[in-house]
All heavy atoms as TSV, in Angstrom:
chain	resi	resn	atom	element	x	y	z
A	1	MET	N	N	50.983	35.093	33.877
A	1	MET	CA	C	51.866	34.274	34.655
A	1	MET	C	C	52.584	35.147	35.658
A	1	MET	O	O	52.683	36.350	35.464
A	1	MET	CB	C	52.837	33.546	33.742
A	1	MET	CG	C	54.050	34.335	33.340
A	1	MET	SD	S	55.183	33.435	32.277
A	1	MET	CE	C	54.151	33.012	30.931
A	2	THR	N	N	53.059	34.569	36.680
A	2	THR	CA	C	53.808	35.297	37.699
A	2	THR	C	C	55.247	34.820	37.694
A	2	THR	O	O	55.491	33.622	37.731
A	2	THR	CB	C	53.195	35.066	39.099
A	2	THR	OG1	O	51.844	35.509	39.081
A	2	THR	CG2	C	53.981	35.806	40.161
A	3	LEU	N	N	56.175	35.769	37.637
A	3	LEU	CA	C	57.595	35.448	37.685
A	3	LEU	C	C	58.214	36.132	38.881
A	3	LEU	O	O	57.980	37.314	39.118
A	3	LEU	CB	C	58.304	35.945	36.411
A	3	LEU	CG	C	57.885	35.292	35.105
A	3	LEU	CD1	C	58.594	35.975	33.951
A	3	LEU	CD2	C	58.186	33.820	35.114
A	4	ASP	N	N	58.969	35.394	39.646
A	4	ASP	CA	C	59.717	35.972	40.754
A	4	ASP	C	C	60.955	36.670	40.213
A	4	ASP	O	O	61.400	36.388	39.098
A	4	ASP	CB	C	60.118	34.877	41.754
A	4	ASP	CG	C	58.917	34.351	42.529
A	4	ASP	OD1	O	58.009	35.151	42.829
A	4	ASP	OD2	O	58.896	33.147	42.829
A	5	PRO	N	N	61.531	37.601	40.997
A	5	PRO	CA	C	62.743	38.282	40.544
A	5	PRO	C	C	63.820	37.285	40.109
A	5	PRO	O	O	64.059	36.284	40.781
A	5	PRO	CB	C	63.195	39.068	41.771
A	5	PRO	CG	C	61.933	39.317	42.520
A	5	PRO	CD	C	61.108	38.071	42.305
A	6	GLY	N	N	64.395	37.528	38.945
A	6	GLY	CA	C	65.445	36.665	38.426
A	6	GLY	C	C	64.944	35.497	37.614
A	6	GLY	O	O	65.718	34.806	36.968
A	7	GLU	N	N	63.637	35.226	37.632
A	7	GLU	CA	C	63.083	34.120	36.860
A	7	GLU	C	C	62.801	34.555	35.425
A	7	GLU	O	O	62.656	35.738	35.136
A	7	GLU	CB	C	61.777	33.615	37.479
A	7	GLU	CG	C	61.957	32.796	38.719
A	7	GLU	CD	C	60.639	32.175	39.172
A	7	GLU	OE1	O	59.566	32.681	38.829
A	7	GLU	OE2	O	60.719	31.175	39.890
A	8	ALA	N	N	62.705	33.593	34.557
A	8	ALA	CA	C	62.371	33.846	33.157
A	8	ALA	C	C	61.481	32.723	32.665
A	8	ALA	O	O	61.364	31.689	33.305
A	8	ALA	CB	C	63.650	33.919	32.324
A	9	THR	N	N	60.852	32.937	31.540
A	9	THR	CA	C	60.050	31.899	30.920
A	9	THR	C	C	60.218	31.998	29.417
A	9	THR	O	O	60.797	32.932	28.907
A	9	THR	CB	C	58.562	32.005	31.325
A	9	THR	OG1	O	57.899	30.821	30.890
A	9	THR	CG2	C	57.904	33.221	30.725
A	10	ASN	N	N	59.691	31.037	28.707
A	10	ASN	CA	C	59.842	30.991	27.267
A	10	ASN	C	C	58.508	30.559	26.673
A	10	ASN	O	O	57.863	29.653	27.178
A	10	ASN	CB	C	60.940	29.980	26.899
A	10	ASN	CG	C	61.304	30.037	25.440
A	10	ASN	OD1	O	60.484	30.289	24.582
A	10	ASN	ND2	N	62.562	29.786	25.160
A	11	THR	N	N	58.108	31.203	25.575
A	11	THR	CA	C	56.856	30.824	24.917
A	11	THR	C	C	57.003	29.524	24.148
A	11	THR	O	O	56.020	28.899	23.787
A	11	THR	CB	C	56.399	31.906	23.924
A	11	THR	OG1	O	57.381	32.010	22.894
A	11	THR	CG2	C	56.186	33.236	24.608
A	12	TYR	N	N	58.232	29.137	23.861
A	12	TYR	CA	C	58.552	27.944	23.075
A	12	TYR	C	C	57.979	28.030	21.661
A	12	TYR	O	O	57.839	27.038	20.990
A	12	TYR	CB	C	58.096	26.655	23.774
A	12	TYR	CG	C	58.778	26.485	25.100
A	12	TYR	CD1	C	58.104	26.752	26.283
A	12	TYR	CD2	C	60.117	26.110	25.168
A	12	TYR	CE1	C	58.750	26.624	27.508
A	12	TYR	CE2	C	60.756	25.984	26.386
A	12	TYR	CZ	C	60.068	26.243	27.553
A	12	TYR	OH	O	60.698	26.124	28.749
A	13	ALA	N	N	57.617	29.239	21.238
A	13	ALA	CA	C	57.151	29.445	19.871
A	13	ALA	C	C	58.290	30.040	19.050
A	13	ALA	O	O	59.107	30.792	19.565
A	13	ALA	CB	C	55.953	30.386	19.858
A	14	ALA	N	N	58.334	29.693	17.798
A	14	ALA	CA	C	59.371	30.209	16.918
A	14	ALA	C	C	59.177	31.720	16.731
A	14	ALA	O	O	58.060	32.238	16.763
A	14	ALA	CB	C	59.308	29.504	15.568
A	15	HIS	N	N	60.285	32.424	16.538
A	15	HIS	CA	C	60.268	33.873	16.381
A	15	HIS	C	C	59.311	34.300	15.270
A	15	HIS	O	O	58.525	35.236	15.439
A	15	HIS	CB	C	61.691	34.367	16.093
A	15	HIS	CG	C	61.793	35.844	15.979
A	15	HIS	ND1	N	61.881	36.474	14.770
A	15	HIS	CD2	C	61.801	36.804	16.923
A	15	HIS	CE1	C	61.950	37.774	14.968
A	15	HIS	NE2	N	61.902	38.003	16.259
A	16	ASP	N	N	59.315	33.611	14.137
A	16	ASP	CA	C	58.434	33.993	13.031
A	16	ASP	C	C	56.959	33.787	13.379
A	16	ASP	O	O	56.092	34.550	12.955
A	16	ASP	CB	C	58.800	33.255	11.742
A	16	ASP	CG	C	58.754	31.749	11.867
A	16	ASP	OD1	O	58.885	31.213	12.990
A	16	ASP	OD2	O	58.596	31.088	10.819
A	17	LYS	N	N	56.649	32.793	14.206
A	17	LYS	CA	C	55.266	32.575	14.620
A	17	LYS	C	C	54.802	33.668	15.580
A	17	LYS	O	O	53.653	34.087	15.547
A	17	LYS	CB	C	55.100	31.202	15.248
A	17	LYS	CG	C	55.218	30.078	14.245
A	17	LYS	CD	C	54.965	28.739	14.876
A	17	LYS	CE	C	55.086	27.639	13.819
A	17	LYS	NZ	N	54.851	26.323	14.384
A	18	ILE	N	N	55.700	34.129	16.442
A	18	ILE	CA	C	55.366	35.224	17.354
A	18	ILE	C	C	55.090	36.487	16.555
A	18	ILE	O	O	54.102	37.191	16.793
A	18	ILE	CB	C	56.489	35.450	18.379
A	18	ILE	CG1	C	56.572	34.252	19.329
A	18	ILE	CG2	C	56.265	36.747	19.160
A	18	ILE	CD1	C	57.762	34.266	20.242
A	19	LEU	N	N	55.944	36.785	15.575
A	19	LEU	CA	C	55.736	37.964	14.735
A	19	LEU	C	C	54.442	37.856	13.940
A	19	LEU	O	O	53.691	38.827	13.811
A	19	LEU	CB	C	56.919	38.169	13.797
A	19	LEU	CG	C	58.233	38.574	14.466
A	19	LEU	CD1	C	59.337	38.692	13.429
A	19	LEU	CD2	C	58.062	39.870	15.230
A	20	ALA	N	N	54.143	36.667	13.411
A	20	ALA	CA	C	52.925	36.467	12.641
A	20	ALA	C	C	51.674	36.662	13.502
A	20	ALA	O	O	50.628	37.085	13.010
A	20	ALA	CB	C	52.916	35.077	12.011
A	21	ALA	N	N	51.792	36.385	14.793
A	21	ALA	CA	C	50.662	36.551	15.706
A	21	ALA	C	C	50.515	37.995	16.177
A	21	ALA	O	O	49.585	38.323	16.899
A	21	ALA	CB	C	50.820	35.625	16.906
A	22	GLY	N	N	51.433	38.854	15.783
A	22	GLY	CA	C	51.326	40.260	16.174
A	22	GLY	C	C	52.256	40.656	17.290
A	22	GLY	O	O	52.148	41.739	17.846
A	23	GLY	N	N	53.168	39.781	17.669
A	23	GLY	CA	C	54.128	40.108	18.721
A	23	GLY	C	C	53.664	39.655	20.088
A	23	GLY	O	O	52.741	38.853	20.234
A	24	VAL	N	N	54.289	40.210	21.100
A	24	VAL	CA	C	54.000	39.856	22.487
A	24	VAL	C	C	53.696	41.138	23.254
A	24	VAL	O	O	54.386	42.135	23.102
A	24	VAL	CB	C	55.213	39.150	23.132
A	24	VAL	CG1	C	54.970	38.878	24.605
A	24	VAL	CG2	C	55.538	37.868	22.399
A	25	SER	N	N	52.655	41.130	24.045
A	25	SER	CA	C	52.334	42.261	24.908
A	25	SER	C	C	52.725	41.909	26.334
A	25	SER	O	O	52.432	40.816	26.805
A	25	SER	CB	C	50.835	42.583	24.847
A	25	SER	OG	O	50.461	42.972	23.548
A	26	ILE	N	N	53.368	42.855	27.006
A	26	ILE	CA	C	53.800	42.630	28.382
A	26	ILE	C	C	53.190	43.715	29.262
A	26	ILE	O	O	53.324	44.899	28.988
A	26	ILE	CB	C	55.334	42.663	28.503
A	26	ILE	CG1	C	55.939	41.558	27.646
A	26	ILE	CG2	C	55.766	42.550	29.958
A	26	ILE	CD1	C	57.444	41.610	27.567
A	27	TYR	N	N	52.497	43.294	30.305
A	27	TYR	CA	C	51.909	44.201	31.276
A	27	TYR	C	C	52.485	43.819	32.630
A	27	TYR	O	O	52.212	42.738	33.135
A	27	TYR	CB	C	50.387	44.070	31.295
A	27	TYR	CG	C	49.771	44.287	29.924
A	27	TYR	CD1	C	49.477	43.221	29.090
A	27	TYR	CD2	C	49.520	45.565	29.476
A	27	TYR	CE1	C	48.929	43.423	27.841
A	27	TYR	CE2	C	48.979	45.786	28.223
A	27	TYR	CZ	C	48.675	44.703	27.407
A	27	TYR	OH	O	48.145	44.903	26.165
A	28	THR	N	N	53.275	44.679	33.216
A	28	THR	CA	C	53.918	44.339	34.479
A	28	THR	C	C	53.216	45.039	35.638
A	28	THR	O	O	52.877	46.213	35.564
A	28	THR	CB	C	55.402	44.750	34.477
A	28	THR	OG1	O	55.494	46.149	34.198
A	28	THR	CG2	C	56.167	43.980	33.419
A	29	CYS	N	N	52.983	44.277	36.692
A	29	CYS	CA	C	52.342	44.781	37.901
A	29	CYS	C	C	53.009	44.127	39.110
A	29	CYS	O	O	53.610	43.062	38.993
A	29	CYS	CB	C	50.859	44.432	37.916
A	29	CYS	SG	S	49.882	45.334	36.721
A	30	PRO	N	N	52.863	44.738	40.291
A	30	PRO	CA	C	53.371	44.106	41.501
A	30	PRO	C	C	52.670	42.769	41.745
A	30	PRO	O	O	51.563	42.527	41.249
A	30	PRO	CB	C	53.018	45.103	42.612
A	30	PRO	CG	C	52.829	46.407	41.920
A	30	PRO	CD	C	52.292	46.065	40.553
A	31	VAL	N	N	53.289	41.924	42.544
A	31	VAL	CA	C	52.710	40.628	42.891
A	31	VAL	C	C	51.309	40.835	43.466
A	31	VAL	O	O	51.064	41.768	44.221
A	31	VAL	CB	C	53.605	39.905	43.915
A	31	VAL	CG1	C	52.947	38.634	44.421
A	31	VAL	CG2	C	54.947	39.583	43.292
A	32	ASN	N	N	50.393	39.981	43.081
A	32	ASN	CA	C	48.991	39.975	43.512
A	32	ASN	C	C	48.153	41.079	42.882
A	32	ASN	O	O	46.992	41.237	43.236
A	32	ASN	CB	C	48.858	40.021	45.040
A	32	ASN	CG	C	49.443	38.799	45.692
A	32	ASN	OD1	O	49.339	37.698	45.160
A	32	ASN	ND2	N	50.071	38.974	46.835
A	33	ASP	N	N	48.693	41.860	41.967
A	33	ASP	CA	C	47.926	42.842	41.217
A	33	ASP	C	C	47.777	42.341	39.787
A	33	ASP	O	O	48.557	41.518	39.329
A	33	ASP	CB	C	48.625	44.200	41.183
A	33	ASP	CG	C	48.444	44.989	42.462
A	33	ASP	OD1	O	47.949	44.423	43.445
A	33	ASP	OD2	O	48.824	46.171	42.469
A	34	ILE	N	N	46.773	42.839	39.087
A	34	ILE	CA	C	46.593	42.518	37.681
A	34	ILE	C	C	46.390	43.815	36.901
A	34	ILE	O	O	45.883	44.793	37.447
A	34	ILE	CB	C	45.407	41.556	37.447
A	34	ILE	CG1	C	44.113	42.125	38.017
A	34	ILE	CG2	C	45.697	40.184	38.021
A	34	ILE	CD1	C	42.892	41.312	37.653
A	35	PRO	N	N	46.774	43.831	35.623
A	35	PRO	CA	C	46.557	45.032	34.827
A	35	PRO	C	C	45.083	45.166	34.443
A	35	PRO	O	O	44.411	44.177	34.150
A	35	PRO	CB	C	47.429	44.801	33.591
A	35	PRO	CG	C	47.535	43.322	33.480
A	35	PRO	CD	C	47.484	42.793	34.878
A	36	ARG	N	N	44.574	46.397	34.489
A	36	ARG	CA	C	43.197	46.669	34.072
A	36	ARG	C	C	43.181	47.950	33.257
A	36	ARG	O	O	43.857	48.913	33.587
A	36	ARG	CB	C	42.282	46.831	35.276
A	36	ARG	CG	C	42.121	45.555	36.061
A	36	ARG	CD	C	40.685	45.420	36.529
A	36	ARG	NE	N	40.517	44.200	37.294
A	36	ARG	CZ	C	39.995	43.091	36.798
A	36	ARG	NH1	N	39.588	43.042	35.573
A	36	ARG	NH2	N	39.869	42.026	37.548
A	37	GLN	N	N	42.376	47.939	32.202
A	37	GLN	CA	C	42.166	49.145	31.410
A	37	GLN	C	C	41.177	50.055	32.134
A	37	GLN	O	O	40.580	49.657	33.127
A	37	GLN	CB	C	41.647	48.775	30.019
A	37	GLN	CG	C	42.639	47.913	29.263
A	37	GLN	CD	C	42.164	47.556	27.874
A	37	GLN	OE1	O	42.762	48.002	26.936
A	37	GLN	NE2	N	41.103	46.774	27.763
A	38	ALA	N	N	40.986	51.256	31.611
A	38	ALA	CA	C	40.101	52.233	32.245
A	38	ALA	C	C	38.675	51.703	32.423
A	38	ALA	O	O	38.005	52.032	33.402
A	38	ALA	CB	C	40.079	53.525	31.441
A	39	ASP	N	N	38.218	50.837	31.509
A	39	ASP	CA	C	36.856	50.292	31.621
A	39	ASP	C	C	36.774	49.068	32.536
A	39	ASP	O	O	35.729	48.454	32.667
A	39	ASP	CB	C	36.290	49.960	30.246
A	39	ASP	CG	C	37.053	48.843	29.535
A	39	ASP	OD1	O	38.027	48.301	30.104
A	39	ASP	OD2	O	36.668	48.518	28.397
A	40	GLY	N	N	37.903	48.691	33.155
A	40	GLY	CA	C	37.913	47.577	34.094
A	40	GLY	C	C	38.280	46.241	33.495
A	40	GLY	O	O	38.459	45.272	34.212
A	41	THR	N	N	38.361	46.176	32.171
A	41	THR	CA	C	38.708	44.913	31.536
A	41	THR	C	C	40.213	44.692	31.565
A	41	THR	O	O	41.000	45.626	31.708
A	41	THR	CB	C	38.227	44.873	30.072
A	41	THR	OG1	O	38.846	45.940	29.351
A	41	THR	CG2	C	36.713	44.988	29.994
A	42	VAL	N	N	40.596	43.449	31.436
A	42	VAL	CA	C	42.013	43.087	31.407
A	42	VAL	C	C	42.545	43.349	29.993
A	42	VAL	O	O	41.941	42.896	29.022
A	42	VAL	CB	C	42.208	41.609	31.793
A	42	VAL	CG1	C	43.664	41.195	31.675
A	42	VAL	CG2	C	41.704	41.372	33.210
A	43	PRO	N	N	43.647	44.087	29.849
A	43	PRO	CA	C	44.182	44.319	28.511
A	43	PRO	C	C	44.646	43.017	27.897
A	43	PRO	O	O	45.155	42.138	28.577
A	43	PRO	CB	C	45.352	45.281	28.740
A	43	PRO	CG	C	45.719	45.120	30.163
A	43	PRO	CD	C	44.489	44.678	30.883
A	44	TYR	N	N	44.443	42.887	26.602
A	44	TYR	CA	C	44.797	41.642	25.943
A	44	TYR	C	C	45.904	41.839	24.927
A	44	TYR	O	O	46.905	41.164	24.943
A	44	TYR	CB	C	43.569	41.017	25.275
A	44	TYR	CG	C	43.901	39.819	24.435
A	44	TYR	CD1	C	44.331	38.638	25.023
A	44	TYR	CD2	C	43.826	39.872	23.053
A	44	TYR	CE1	C	44.669	37.540	24.263
A	44	TYR	CE2	C	44.155	38.772	22.279
A	44	TYR	CZ	C	44.578	37.615	22.889
A	44	TYR	OH	O	44.909	36.536	22.133
A	45	ASN	N	N	45.730	42.752	24.032
A	45	ASN	CA	C	46.670	42.882	22.937
A	45	ASN	C	C	46.555	44.286	22.375
A	45	ASN	O	O	45.546	44.937	22.522
A	45	ASN	CB	C	46.339	41.851	21.846
A	45	ASN	CG	C	47.486	41.657	20.879
A	45	ASN	OD1	O	48.438	42.419	20.864
A	45	ASN	ND2	N	47.397	40.632	20.059
A	46	GLY	N	N	47.589	44.734	21.731
A	46	GLY	CA	C	47.515	46.010	21.052
A	46	GLY	C	C	48.651	46.936	21.428
A	46	GLY	O	O	49.451	46.653	22.308
A	47	VAL	N	N	48.663	48.049	20.750
A	47	VAL	CA	C	49.709	49.046	20.950
A	47	VAL	C	C	49.161	50.161	21.829
A	47	VAL	O	O	48.009	50.558	21.702
A	47	VAL	CB	C	50.153	49.604	19.579
A	47	VAL	CG1	C	51.196	50.675	19.746
A	47	VAL	CG2	C	50.683	48.477	18.705
A	48	ASN	N	N	50.000	50.649	22.718
A	48	ASN	CA	C	49.641	51.787	23.572
A	48	ASN	C	C	48.416	51.530	24.446
A	48	ASN	O	O	47.598	52.421	24.644
A	48	ASN	CB	C	49.426	53.050	22.731
A	48	ASN	CG	C	50.691	53.478	22.029
A	48	ASN	OD1	O	51.782	53.348	22.569
A	48	ASN	ND2	N	50.560	53.980	20.823
A	49	ASN	N	N	48.260	50.304	24.929
A	49	ASN	CA	C	47.197	50.040	25.894
A	49	ASN	C	C	47.543	50.763	27.187
A	49	ASN	O	O	48.607	50.553	27.749
A	49	ASN	CB	C	47.069	48.546	26.186
A	49	ASN	CG	C	46.205	47.834	25.187
A	49	ASN	OD1	O	45.469	48.460	24.447
A	49	ASN	ND2	N	46.306	46.524	25.144
A	50	HIS	N	N	46.642	51.609	27.635
A	50	HIS	CA	C	46.849	52.295	28.907
A	50	HIS	C	C	46.203	51.430	29.994
A	50	HIS	O	O	45.044	51.062	29.880
A	50	HIS	CB	C	46.215	53.681	28.865
A	50	HIS	CG	C	46.834	54.547	27.818
A	50	HIS	ND1	N	48.062	55.151	27.985
A	50	HIS	CD2	C	46.427	54.868	26.576
A	50	HIS	CE1	C	48.373	55.839	26.907
A	50	HIS	NE2	N	47.396	55.677	26.007
A	51	PHE	N	N	46.962	51.106	31.014
A	51	PHE	CA	C	46.429	50.251	32.061
A	51	PHE	C	C	46.964	50.698	33.410
A	51	PHE	O	O	47.939	51.420	33.512
A	51	PHE	CB	C	46.807	48.782	31.818
A	51	PHE	CG	C	48.265	48.464	32.047
A	51	PHE	CD1	C	48.694	47.962	33.263
A	51	PHE	CD2	C	49.205	48.678	31.050
A	51	PHE	CE1	C	50.027	47.667	33.488
A	51	PHE	CE2	C	50.539	48.386	31.259
A	51	PHE	CZ	C	50.946	47.878	32.486
A	52	ARG	N	N	46.270	50.285	34.434
A	52	ARG	CA	C	46.699	50.477	35.810
A	52	ARG	C	C	46.688	49.122	36.488
A	52	ARG	O	O	45.900	48.264	36.133
A	52	ARG	CB	C	45.763	51.423	36.571
A	52	ARG	CG	C	45.769	52.830	36.051
A	52	ARG	CD	C	44.795	53.673	36.871
A	52	ARG	NE	N	44.713	55.005	36.327
A	52	ARG	CZ	C	45.320	56.061	36.859
A	52	ARG	NH1	N	46.023	55.927	37.963
A	52	ARG	NH2	N	45.203	57.229	36.306
A	53	CYS	N	N	47.529	48.963	37.469
A	53	CYS	CA	C	47.551	47.724	38.232
A	53	CYS	C	C	46.531	47.822	39.354
A	53	CYS	O	O	46.397	48.862	39.995
A	53	CYS	CB	C	48.945	47.486	38.812
A	53	CYS	SG	S	50.191	47.258	37.526
A	54	SER	N	N	45.771	46.754	39.551
A	54	SER	CA	C	44.799	46.733	40.638
A	54	SER	C	C	44.820	45.363	41.294
A	54	SER	O	O	45.212	44.372	40.676
A	54	SER	CB	C	43.399	47.054	40.122
A	54	SER	OG	O	42.939	46.045	39.249
A	55	GLN	N	N	44.372	45.327	42.545
A	55	GLN	CA	C	44.325	44.056	43.244
A	55	GLN	C	C	43.256	43.188	42.635
A	55	GLN	O	O	42.241	43.672	42.148
A	55	GLN	CB	C	44.089	44.262	44.719
A	55	GLN	CG	C	45.260	44.937	45.400
A	55	GLN	CD	C	45.058	45.052	46.893
A	55	GLN	OE1	O	43.994	44.806	47.415
A	55	GLN	NE2	N	46.117	45.454	47.581
A	56	LYS	N	N	43.473	41.880	42.672
A	56	LYS	CA	C	42.529	40.921	42.074
A	56	LYS	C	C	41.174	41.009	42.731
A	56	LYS	O	O	41.012	41.330	43.831
A	56	LYS	CB	C	43.068	39.507	42.187
A	56	LYS	CG	C	44.306	39.303	41.366
A	56	LYS	CD	C	44.788	37.874	41.495
A	56	LYS	CE	C	46.038	37.657	40.652
A	56	LYS	NZ	N	46.550	36.337	40.709
């Protein structure tokens, strides 16, 4: 999703359901860029995912 400065969003999921699903991963990039892992795939989930922002 894209959020403008000052905007926020909500998953509308209960805290315990988020924890049960493994938490939330956040990958931040400038507008019009997307996060990509070294192999070119979009990161999905996990700890210590190394990514770079690239244009779509």
